[in-house]
C-alpha positions in Angstrom: 187.1 119.7 201.4 190.5 118.0 202.5 193.3 116.8 200.2 195.9 114.5 201.3 199.4 113.9 200.0 201.7 111.2 201.3 205.1 112.7 200.3 206.6 116.1 200.1 207.0 116.4 196.3 203.3 115.5 195.6 202.1 117.9 198.3 204.3 120.6 196.9 203.0 119.9 193.3 199.4 120.3 194.5 200.0 123.7 195.9 200.8 124.7 192.2 197.3 124.0 191.1 195.2 124.4 194.2 194.7 127.6 196.2 194.5 126.0 199.7 193.1 127.8 202.8 195.5 126.0 205.0 198.2 123.4 204.9 198.8 120.9 207.7 202.4 119.9 207.1 204.1 116.8 208.6 207.8 117.5 209.2 208.8 113.9 208.4 207.7 113.3 204.8 209.4 111.0 202.3 210.7 112.5 199.1 210.9 116.2 200.5 210.7 116.8 204.1 208.3 119.3 205.6 211.0 121.9 206.2 211.9 122.1 202.6 208.3 122.0 201.5 207.6 125.0 203.8 210.7 126.8 202.6 209.6 126.5 198.9 206.1 127.5 199.5 207.2 130.7 201.4 209.4 131.6 198.4 206.2 132.3 196.4 204.5 135.7 196.5 201.0 134.1 197.5 200.4 133.3 201.1 199.1 130.0 202.5 198.9 129.4 206.2 201.0 126.4 207.4 200.6 124.4 210.6 203.6 122.3 211.1 202.9 118.8 212.6 205.6 116.6 213.9 206.9 114.1 216.5 209.9 116.3 217.1 209.4 118.6 220.1 212.8 120.1 220.7 213.0 123.9 220.9 215.3 124.0 217.9 212.9 122.2 215.7 210.1 124.6 216.7 212.3 127.6 216.0 213.5 126.4 212.6 209.8 125.7 211.6 208.7 129.1 212.7 211.6 130.9 211.2 211.1 129.5 207.7 207.6 130.6 207.7 205.3 128.1 209.6 202.4 129.8 211.3 202.1 127.3 214.1 203.7 124.1 215.3 201.9 121.1 216.9 203.9 118.1 218.3 202.6 114.5 218.6 200.7 113.3 220.4 198.0 115.8 220.3 194.2 115.9 220.7 191.9 116.7 217.7 190.4 119.4 220.0 193.9 121.1 220.1 194.5 120.7 216.5 191.1 122.2 215.6 191.7 125.0 218.0 194.9 125.9 216.3 193.5 125.6 212.9 190.6 127.9 213.8 193.0 130.4 215.4 195.2 130.4 212.2 192.2 131.0 209.9 190.8 133.7 212.2 194.1 135.5 212.2 194.4 135.2 208.4 190.9 136.8 208.0 191.8 139.7 210.4 195.0 140.3 208.3 193.0 140.2 205.1 190.5 142.6 206.5 193.1 145.0 207.7 194.9 144.8 204.3 191.6 145.4 202.4 191.0 148.6 204.4 194.4 150.0 203.0 194.2 148.2 199.7 194.0 151.4 197.7 196.8 153.1 199.6 200.5 152.6 198.7 202.5 153.3 201.9 205.6 155.4 201.8 208.3 156.1 204.4 211.4 157.8 203.2 212.7 155.7 200.3 210.7 152.7 201.2 207.4 152.1 199.4 205.1 149.3 200.4 202.0 148.2 198.3 199.6 146.2 200.5 197.4 145.1 197.6 200.3 143.6 195.5 202.3 142.6 198.6 205.3 144.3 197.2 208.1 146.6 198.6 210.6 148.8 197.1 213.5 150.7 198.4 215.0 153.5 196.2 213.0 152.0 193.3 214.5 148.6 193.9 212.2 145.7 194.3 212.8 143.7 197.6 212.1 140.0 197.8 210.3 139.3 201.1 208.9 136.1 202.6 205.2 136.2 203.6 206.0 136.8 207.3 208.6 139.4 206.5 206.1 141.3 204.5 203.4 141.0 207.2 205.9 142.3 209.9 207.0 145.2 207.5 203.4 146.1 206.8 202.5 146.1 210.5 205.4 148.5 211.3 204.7 150.7 208.4 201.0 151.0 209.4 202.0 151.9 212.9 204.9 154.4 212.9 206.3 155.4 216.2 204.4 152.8 218.2 206.6 150.7 220.4 206.0 146.9 220.3 207.4 144.2 222.5 208.6 141.0 220.9 205.6 139.0 222.4 203.3 141.6 221.0 204.7 141.2 217.5 204.5 137.5 217.8 200.8 137.7 218.7 200.0 140.3 216.0 202.0 138.9 213.1 202.3 135.2 213.8 199.2 134.7 216.0 198.4 131.8 218.3 200.9 129.5 220.0 204.4 131.2 219.9 205.0 132.1 223.5 208.7 131.8 224.3 209.9 132.2 220.8 210.7 136.0 220.8 214.1 135.4 219.1 212.0 134.4 216.0 211.0 138.1 215.9 214.7 139.1 216.2 215.8 136.9 213.2 213.0 138.2 211.0 213.8 141.8 211.9 217.5 141.2 211.2 216.6 139.8 207.8 214.2 142.8 207.1 216.9 145.3 208.0 219.5 143.5 205.8 216.9 143.9 202.9 215.5 147.5 203.4 218.2 149.4 205.4 221.1 151.3 203.7 223.2 150.4 206.8 221.6 147.5 208.7 223.9 148.1 211.7 222.5 151.6 212.0 218.9 151.3 210.9 216.8 154.2 210.0 213.4 152.5 209.6 213.0 149.6 212.2 214.5 150.9 215.4 215.5 149.1 218.5 213.9 150.4 221.7 216.4 148.9 224.3 214.8 146.9 227.1 211.4 147.0 225.3 211.3 145.9 221.8 211.0 147.7 218.3 209.3 150.5 216.6 209.1 151.9 213.0 210.6 155.5 212.6 207.9 158.1 212.6 209.9 161.0 211.1 
């Protein structure tokens, strides 16, 4: 079943009452543009995959879309085959993430003063609740589940964001900077998410 909304406010309102499997979101919407719709959806604790659809093809537009939480970005004109391939890739990636989370559903993860609950999608540092976007939580969960393992930015893009983000490694940097600001006692000298110079990042394993 497919629902259609022709302006941003109506589309956003529908997400309050319907649990969608995926949203295809046009950037240029009347009432409330796609960027703001995406931003507001990502403030919520529940996660809905978002495929951004737009005529704008500049790198900055793509980066903004990805950094506020879009899962993928398609520019017009496009073929239906490409759109379907990206939709299927996003849905497949979501199922993989859900499957991985379900395996650890009963386990609350701890690292130092950091506590992550995959089932509730919550995180605490020194008993203080941390507000994370959906992608920030996915990224943190991936790190906590794999302490000590070094990942390149490209690997993190593939594992956390999924299909279609080659060339946007700085999206990883910005998300990690925001994560550090939220979970680290001193973001300039992190103790959880560590930089491996010339390679990428890893989560502390001690």
